[in-house]
C-alpha positions as CSV (number, residue, x, y, z in Angstrom):
1,M,-317.0,62.0,53.5
2,S,-316.8,58.2,53.9
3,N,-313.6,56.4,54.9
4,P,-311.3,54.6,52.6
5,V,-311.9,50.9,52.4
6,F,-309.4,48.1,52.5
7,F,-310.3,44.5,52.0
8,T,-309.5,41.5,54.2
9,P,-310.2,37.8,53.4
10,A,-313.8,36.7,53.8
11,G,-314.5,35.9,57.5
12,A,-311.3,37.5,58.7
13,L,-313.2,40.1,60.7
14,D,-315.3,37.6,62.6
15,G,-315.0,38.1,66.3
16,Q,-313.8,41.7,66.1
17,A,-315.5,44.1,68.5
18,P,-315.0,47.7,69.7
19,G,-311.6,48.2,71.3
20,T,-309.9,45.2,69.6
21,T,-307.2,45.7,66.9
22,F,-306.8,44.1,63.5
23,V,-303.6,43.9,61.5
24,V,-303.7,44.4,57.8
25,D,-300.8,43.0,55.8
26,G,-300.0,42.1,52.2
27,A,-301.0,44.1,49.2
28,E,-303.8,46.0,51.0
29,A,-301.4,47.2,53.7
30,R,-298.8,48.3,51.1
31,H,-301.5,50.3,49.3
32,A,-302.6,51.9,52.6
33,V,-299.1,52.7,53.7
34,T,-297.2,53.6,50.6
35,V,-300.0,54.9,48.3
36,K,-302.6,56.3,50.6
37,R,-300.0,57.2,53.2
38,L,-302.4,56.7,56.1
39,A,-301.2,57.9,59.4
40,V,-302.0,57.1,63.0
41,G,-305.3,58.5,64.0
42,E,-306.9,58.5,60.6
43,A,-310.3,56.9,60.1
44,V,-310.5,53.8,57.9
45,D,-312.9,51.0,57.1
46,L,-312.0,47.3,56.6
47,A,-314.4,45.1,54.7
48,D,-314.3,41.3,54.2
49,G,-316.0,41.5,50.8
50,A,-318.9,39.4,52.2
51,G,-320.8,42.2,54.0
52,T,-318.9,42.7,57.2
53,R,-317.4,46.2,57.7
54,L,-315.1,47.3,60.5
55,T,-314.9,51.1,61.1
56,G,-311.9,52.2,63.1
57,T,-308.8,54.3,63.3
58,V,-305.2,53.6,62.4
59,A,-303.4,52.7,65.6
60,D,-300.0,51.9,64.2
61,V,-298.1,51.9,60.9
62,A,-295.0,49.6,60.9
63,G,-293.2,48.6,57.8
64,Q,-295.8,46.9,55.5
65,E,-298.4,46.4,58.2
66,L,-301.4,48.6,59.2
67,T,-302.9,48.1,62.7
68,V,-306.5,49.3,63.0
69,E,-308.4,49.8,66.3
70,C,-312.0,48.9,65.9
71,R,-314.7,51.4,66.8
72,E,-317.7,49.5,65.3
73,V,-318.5,46.4,63.3
74,S,-321.5,46.2,61.1
75,T,-323.0,43.7,58.7
76,E,-324.6,44.9,55.5
77,A,-327.4,42.7,54.2
78,R,-327.5,41.9,50.5
79,P,-330.6,43.1,48.7
80,D,-333.5,40.6,48.3
81,I,-333.6,41.4,44.5
82,R,-330.1,40.7,43.2
83,L,-328.9,42.0,39.9
84,V,-326.6,39.9,37.7
85,L,-324.9,41.3,34.6
86,V,-324.4,38.8,31.9
87,Q,-321.7,40.6,29.8
88,A,-320.7,39.3,26.4
89,L,-317.0,39.2,25.8
90,A,-316.0,42.3,23.8
91,K,-312.9,43.7,22.2
92,G,-310.8,46.6,23.6
93,D,-311.5,45.7,27.3
94,R,-315.1,47.1,26.9
95,D,-316.4,44.0,28.6
96,E,-314.1,44.7,31.6
97,L,-315.2,48.3,31.6
98,A,-318.8,47.3,31.8
99,A,-318.1,45.0,34.7
100,E,-316.1,47.7,36.5
101,T,-318.7,50.4,36.1
102,A,-321.6,48.1,37.0
103,T,-319.8,47.1,40.2
104,E,-319.5,50.8,41.2
105,L,-323.2,51.1,40.6
106,G,-324.1,48.1,42.7
107,I,-324.3,45.0,40.6
108,D,-324.3,41.8,42.7
109,A,-322.6,39.3,40.3
110,V,-321.1,39.3,36.8
111,V,-321.2,36.4,34.2
112,P,-318.8,36.5,31.2
113,W,-320.6,35.2,28.2
114,Q,-319.0,33.8,25.0
115,A,-321.7,35.0,22.6
116,E,-321.8,33.8,19.0
117,R,-320.7,37.2,17.7
118,S,-318.0,37.8,20.3
119,I,-314.8,38.7,18.6
120,V,-312.8,38.0,21.8
121,R,-312.5,34.3,22.7
122,W,-311.4,32.8,26.0
123,K,-309.4,29.8,24.9
124,P,-309.1,27.0,27.5
125,E,-305.4,27.8,28.2
126,R,-306.2,31.4,29.1
127,A,-309.7,31.2,30.5
128,A,-308.5,31.0,34.2
129,K,-306.2,34.0,33.8
130,A,-308.9,36.0,32.0
131,H,-311.5,35.2,34.7
132,A,-309.0,36.2,37.5
133,K,-308.5,39.5,35.7
134,W,-312.2,40.2,35.7
135,Q,-312.4,39.4,39.4
136,S,-309.5,41.7,40.0
137,V,-311.2,44.5,38.1
138,V,-314.4,44.0,40.0
139,T,-312.6,43.9,43.4
140,A,-310.8,47.2,42.6
141,A,-314.1,48.8,41.6
142,A,-315.8,47.6,44.8
143,K,-313.0,49.1,46.8
144,Q,-313.2,52.4,44.9
145,A,-317.0,52.5,45.5
146,R,-316.3,51.6,49.2
147,R,-318.6,48.6,49.1
148,A,-318.7,45.9,51.8
149,W,-319.6,43.3,49.2
150,I,-317.4,42.2,46.3
151,P,-319.5,41.0,43.4
152,E,-318.8,37.4,42.3
153,V,-317.5,36.9,38.8
154,R,-319.2,33.6,38.0
155,P,-317.7,31.0,35.6
156,A,-317.9,32.0,31.9
157,V,-320.8,30.5,29.9
158,D,-321.5,29.7,26.3
159,G,-324.9,29.6,24.7
160,A,-326.0,26.5,26.4
161,G,-324.8,27.6,29.8
162,L,-326.6,30.9,29.5
163,Q,-329.8,29.1,28.6
164,A,-329.5,27.1,31.8
165,A,-328.9,30.3,33.8
166,V,-331.9,32.0,32.2
167,A,-334.1,29.0,33.1
168,A,-333.0,29.2,36.7
169,A,-333.4,33.0,37.1
170,D,-336.5,34.7,38.4
171,L,-336.3,37.1,35.5
172,A,-333.9,37.3,32.6
173,V,-333.9,40.4,30.4
174,I,-332.1,40.7,27.0
175,L,-331.3,44.3,26.3
176,H,-332.1,44.5,22.6
177,E,-332.5,47.4,20.2
178,D,-335.4,45.7,18.4
179,A,-337.4,45.0,21.5
180,V,-340.9,46.6,21.8
181,R,-341.3,47.0,25.5
182,P,-339.0,49.5,27.4
183,L,-336.9,48.1,30.2
184,R,-338.9,50.2,32.8
185,Q,-342.1,48.6,31.7
186,V,-340.7,45.0,31.9
187,L,-339.2,45.5,35.3
188,E,-342.3,47.3,36.8
189,G,-344.6,44.6,35.4
190,W,-342.5,41.9,36.9
191,A,-342.1,43.6,40.3
192,H,-345.8,44.2,40.6
193,G,-347.0,40.9,39.2
194,S,-344.6,38.4,40.6
195,G,-346.0,38.6,44.2
196,A,-342.9,36.6,45.4
197,A,-340.9,37.4,48.5
198,G,-337.5,36.5,49.6
199,V,-334.3,36.4,47.5
200,R,-334.8,36.8,43.7
201,E,-332.4,37.1,40.9
202,V,-332.6,39.3,37.8
203,L,-330.3,38.7,34.8
204,L,-329.4,41.7,32.6
205,I,-328.1,40.3,29.4
206,V,-325.8,42.4,27.2
207,G,-324.5,41.3,23.8
208,P,-321.2,42.0,22.0
209,E,-320.3,44.7,19.6
210,G,-322.1,43.0,16.7
211,G,-325.2,42.4,18.8
212,I,-326.9,39.2,19.9
213,S,-327.7,36.9,17.0
214,P,-331.4,36.2,16.2
215,R,-330.7,32.5,16.9
216,E,-329.4,33.3,20.4
217,V,-332.4,35.6,21.1
218,T,-334.8,32.8,20.0
219,R,-333.1,30.2,22.2
220,L,-332.8,32.5,25.2
221,C,-336.5,33.5,25.0
222,G,-337.3,29.8,24.7
223,A,-335.6,29.3,28.0
224,G,-337.7,32.1,29.6
225,A,-335.9,35.3,28.8
226,V,-337.7,38.5,27.6
227,T,-336.4,41.3,25.5
228,A,-336.4,45.0,26.5
229,L,-335.5,48.3,25.0
230,L,-333.0,50.4,26.8
231,G,-333.7,54.0,25.6
232,H,-333.9,55.4,22.1
233,H,-330.3,55.2,21.3
234,V,-328.0,52.2,20.6
235,L,-325.5,51.9,23.4
236,R,-322.0,50.4,23.4
237,S,-321.5,47.0,25.0
238,S,-319.6,48.8,27.7
239,T,-322.4,51.2,28.4
240,A,-325.6,49.2,28.3
241,G,-325.1,47.0,31.4
242,P,-324.3,49.9,33.7
243,A,-327.2,51.9,32.4
244,A,-329.5,49.0,33.0
245,T,-328.1,48.5,36.5
246,V,-329.0,52.1,37.4
247,L,-332.5,51.9,36.0
248,A,-333.2,48.4,37.6
249,S,-331.8,49.6,41.0
250,D,-334.2,52.5,41.0
251,I,-337.3,50.6,39.8
252,L,-336.8,47.6,42.0
253,G,-336.3,49.7,45.2
254,R,-332.6,48.9,45.7
255,W,-331.7,52.6,45.8
């Protein structure tokens, strides 16, 4: 069984080596001490959310601080093919549920999308708070999944912003119930035909409850996106992104 993970600020683990100690404080220490009730001698991992993982044992528990003695420090590389979930804003926290589950399944970044048919709207006065909530949800999911990387929640986009992101991506796939080609076929064709090496980015675009409007599909395809069918059934907005993440991770050799 893998060790529980607690996050530190990015770069905080730089310079750590076997035999050194690291003190965890703040909310993460309170969670380790009061919720997980970690005791001296228990194994634990610390991760900086940017790929660095410290594996060690609890050396001391004092008040709201946790001291961990380092046994090993490792760096986890990010995959060359990175998956980005473009999730339309949806009611009932289904958008956050999609981001949470996709994070547990290995998504690399999430983009909130104000689609034409989105019922939920991020008004300017609450956009920063809503974005921070998404990042908190993603961070908690990364911790639960014991990841060394915390996915980035990128700034929210509207239609024009998403078109720009599509144009910049190596592949952008709109998950659409009226598509002809299955997602597997689209991904396999791209992987075998691109011939490119190095870091590449794949956008998985999921619409809101009412679906992506025909005008949006036309504009996104005009920017370079393609449509793909995800199975024979219509999935909820909260389900489609995670399902696509699983399939893409397998086909593109990330798993």
